[in-house]
N, C-alpha and C positions, 0 to 999 in steps of 0.2 A: 903206462903207455911209453913206448920208446921215444928218445929225444931225436929231434930232427933239426936241420938248419931252418932258418926263418922261411916261412912259406911265401910264395908269390901271392900278393893280394889282388884278386880279380876286381876290375873296375865295374862297380854295379851299374853304371850308366853306359858301359861299352862304347866309349868315345872312339876307340880305335881297336876294334876287335881283331882285325887282321894282324896288326903288329903284336897284340897280346898272344894270339895263337902261335905266331912265329917264335915268340919268347918261350912259350911253354914247350914247343917241339924241340927247341935248342937245349932243353935240360935233360933230354933223353926220352925213353918210352913212357915214363911216368914221372911226375914231380909233385911236390907238396904245394898246395895252394890254400888260400883263405877265401872262402865264399861267404861273404856277409857275416864274418865272425866264426864260422865253422871251418875247421881244418879238415882237408881231405886230400886224396891223391887224384890229380888230374891225369887221365890216361889219353895220350894223343897218338900213340903208335897204333895203326889199324890192326896189325897182326895181334898185338897184345890185347887190344880192346876186344876183338872178336873172341879171343881165348877166354877172357874174363867174363864176357857176356854169355858164354855157354858153360861156364864152370859151376859145379854144385858148391864150390867154395865161395861163391859170391851170391849174396842175398839182396832182395829189395825190402825185406821186412825189418824195419828199425826196432820194433818192439822186442824182437827176439835176438837181434844181432848187432845193435848199436848202443853201446853204453852211454852215448851222449844224447839219447833220444829225449829223455825227460827234461833235460835242460833246454834242448832245442825247442820243445813245445812252448816254453815260457819266454824265450828270448830271441828266437830266430825268425826273421821276416818271412822265410820260406817254409815255415812249419807245416803249412797245408800240403806241401809236396811230399812230406814223409808221414803226416798224421792221418791222411785219408785211409779208409779201410776198403780197398778194392784190389783188382788184379794188378794194378800198377805198383802196389806196395806189398804184394804177397809173395810167398816162397813155398816151393815144394807142392804138397798136396793142395794147400789152400789156393795157390795160383792156378793149378790145373782145374780145380772145381770152378773157380770164378771165370776163367777164360772159356771153359766149355759152355757155361751159361750164356755168355755174351756173344760168342762166335757166330751163332746162326744169324744174328742181325747183320753180319758183314760177309755172308756167303756170296759166292760168285753170282748165284741166281738173284739174290736180293740186290746186289750192286747193279747188275744189268737192268733190273727192273726200275732202278732209280734214274737211269740215263735220260729217259724222256722228261722226267721231272726236273733234273738238273738243266737240261737244254732249255726247258720252258722258263726257268728262273733266270738263266743267263740272257735269254732273248728279252725278257721283261726289263732287266737292268740296262741292257744296251738300248732298248727302245727309249728309256728315260734319258739316256745320254744323247740320243739323237736330237733331242730338243735343245742341246747346247748351241748357242750362236757361233758361227764361224769365228775363229780367232780366240775364243774364250778358253781359259784353262780350267780343268776340273781335276779333282783329287781321285785318281783311279783306285787308290787303296780304300778310300771311304765309299766310293760309288760302285765298285765291282769286287775287288779282292776280299773285302770284309763281308759285305752283305750276302754274297753267294754262299759261303760255307755255313754261316750262322743260320741262314734260311733253310739250307739242306738238312743240317743236323736238327733244326727245330722241327721240320716235317717228319724226319725219321723218329724223333722222340715224341711227337705230338704236342710240341709247344706252339701255342697260338702265334700266328705271324706278328700280331701287335705286341707280343711280349718278348720276341726274340731280341729286340734292341736293348732291353734291360739286361738280359744275360750277357750281351756283347760288352757292355760297359764294365760289368763285374769281372768277366773273364779277362779283360785287358789288364786289370790290376792283379790277377793271379800270376800273370807273367811278368809284371813289373818288378824290378829289383831295387827300386829306390824308395820304397815305402818303409816307414818305421814299423816295428813289430805291432804297435797299437793300430796303425792304419791298416796293416795287412789283416789283423784279427777282425777289425770292423768290417772289412770287405768280405771276409769269409762268412761272418755272421749274416750279412745281407744276402750273400749267394745261397747259403743254406736255407734262409727264409724263403727264397723263391723256389728252391727245389722242394721244400716241404709243401708249399702251396701247389706245385705241379703234381706231386704225388697224391695229395688230397683230392685234387680235381679229377685225376685219372681213376682213383678209387671210386669216386662218386659216379663217374661216367666213363667206363673203360672204352677203349677203341682198339684198332688193330695196330697201333703204333708200338714201337719198341718199349717205351716207358710202361705202357699197360701190360705188355707181355712179361716184363721183368717184375712188375708188381704182383702179377698172378703167380709167377714162379715162387716169389717170396712167401705168399700166402699158402702155397701148396707144399712148401719145403719143410714139413715137419720131420722128414727123414734126414735132414742135414744137408741135402743136396741143393736146396734153394738159396735165396738171398735173405740174410737177416736184415732188419730194418736199416741199420747203419751201413751195411754193405750195399743195399739198394740205393740209398741216397748218394753214397760216394761213387757208385758205379755210374749213375746219371751224371754226377759231377765230372767224372773222367771222360765220358763220351762227349760232353759239351766242350770241355777244355781241349781235348785232343782233336776233336773234329772241326774246330773253328779257327783258333789262332794259327795253327800250323798250316792249314790250307790257304788261309789268307796271305801268309808270308810267302808261300810257294808262288802264288800268282803275282804278288807284288815284286818279288825278286826276278821272276821271269820277264815280266813287262819291262822292268828297269834294265835288265841285261840286253834285251833285244832292241830297245830304243837307244841305248848307249852305243851299241855297235851295229849299225845298219847292215854290215856284211853278214852278221849272224842271221838276221831276218831274211836276207837275200837267199841264204842256204835253204830256208824253208820254202820261200816262194818259187825258187827255181828247182825244187825237187831233190836237193842234195841231202836233206835231212827232214825229219818228220816232227810233228808236235810231241809225240812221246819222247823223241830225242831231246827236245827242249826241256821237257819236264825232268827227265833223268839228269841232264847236265846241270839244271838249276838245283836239283836236290844234292848233287855232288858239290857244286861250286859254292852255293849259298843255302845250306840246309835250313829249314824253318826253325830248328832248335839248335842253338850253339852248344850249350852244355845242358845235360839232363841230370838233375839231382834226384836221388843219391842211391848208391849201392853200398854194401857193407861186407867186409871180409868175414867169412864164417870160420876160417882157419888162417894161419900164417900163409901168405902167398909170396914165394920168392920171385923176384924180378930178374930180367936177363942180366942186369948190371951188378947183381950181387946184393942189392938192397932187398928189403922185405916189407910188404904191406902186412902189418900186424893184424891179428885177429881183432875184430871190433872196430877197425879203422874204416872211415868212410871213403868211397870211391866216386869220382865224378867222371861220367862218360862225356868226353869233350869231342862231340861229333864233328863240329865244323873244322877244328884243327886236324882231326884224323883224316877227314875227307880230302884235305889238301896236302897230305903228307907226301914229300918228294919221293919216298920209297914206293909209293903206291901208283902215282900218276906222273907222267911227263908234263912239264909246265903246268903244275897243279893250280896256279893262280889265274890261269887263262881260261875264260869262258869260251868253250868251243863245242857247238852242237854237233859237229862232225867227228868228235872224239870217238874212237872205236870202243874203248873201255871206259864206261861211265860208272863203274861200281862205286857204291857209297854206303854210308851207315845212317842215312837220314831217318830211316824208320827203325833203327836199332838192329838187333841181330839175336838170333837164338829164340828162346822160349818167350821172350818179351817183345818179339817183333810186332810192330804196330798192326793191330787188326784192321784199322781203317786205311791201310796203305793203298789198296785198290780204289777206294772211294776218293781219296785225295788225288791220286793220279788222274782218275776220270774227270773230276771237277776241274783240275788244272788244264787238261787237254781241251775240255769243252769251252772253258772261259777264254783261253788264249786263241784258239782257232777262230772262235766267233768274233772276238774283239778285233783281231787284226784283219779279218775279212770285212767287217763293218767299217773299220776306220783305218784304211791303208795308209793315210797320210799323218797318222798320229805321231807326235814328237814330244820328247821329254823336255820340260822347261824348268830346270832346277832352280833358276833364279826367281821363280814365281811360287815357290812352295817351300816346305821344310823337308828336304830329302835326307836329313840326318838320320842315323839309325835310331830305332826306338830305344828308350832308356831301360835296357834289360840285358843281362848277361845270359838270359835263356832265349827269349824271343829274338828272331833274326829277320827284321823287316825295317821299313822306313816309317818315319812319323807321318809323312804324307807322300803321295806320288803324283806330282803336278804334271799333267799332260794336256797339250793342245791337240784336240781331236781332228780339227780341220784348219787349214790356213785361214787367216783373216781375209776379208774382202778388200 
């Protein structure tokens, strides 16, 4: 491997992510970083990132294209992010096959059919919040932003409502970046145990849910077009991970931004912007995922400044830093729902663009519009909660979201 200057060591607890992203951008379109002991190239220039995300010279398959894979399995706390066998870590024909199998679950028709279910879940969560006495502070991350997507993805996959909370706890630690390798491995083992139990239950009593459909495809897949057992389990893992933490962060960040700047909320109430505008500006300004591990160079990749990402080196898509790149947006650090161009990379780009993007947008719009209609006097009360960022260089949310729903009497 070529020699490089000392990499920038990313803060696993993300104490000041905005400053870190500014530092990364200052190094050029890409720079060497250390992510929990693994060296990679952080790409923060949106034009270069889009180019790499669509290039056949960039792979997500570590088994084929990352010499550091075997060592990472043993020592890296984020090993699950590269070790799973699903479309997230697939390349070429394998990726096309796996995505084709999963895509029908997120068709426009299926997402539209979910809207009444999402609205019903939102109303139930808001009904529970209605019981909060005037003046009392509640954690909206815990009471709305989190339970909505985990319940929705649970319904989609056929997870019993009384088991969804268990998945929530385990998924939280998939996104945590302050765990030791041993703690991360133990969490992975517990998560796989729950997935195995879900698969066994669906095999015994199949339903019309996505998990049952994927299981049936695996059992019918003797022609190589279905899902192998490991692929089935890891595909369910991907759907739960991607469908839960990210949407929770979207709602969390949007509520925080609107309650921090009442002028932004006024734009909505006075018709100058819409709830889709809020969702898109949130995705641009504070995307649910800051950095997404990992991709790998299939061949040497020349950079605009003359440096080279060598074949086999790892690449980190730094979405949050790219979204606020000054070459892409004017005043990029300003949250503005009336911004004309709200382009972003929150859902990725190219062949790995997030299949659940439409569902996440729909959940965000449903939750935000209903919440601010039901609680027009809601106010953020940071001194009565823990509004610090979650301890993760991947997940982009707050530890809690303390909100007073109504003024005290």
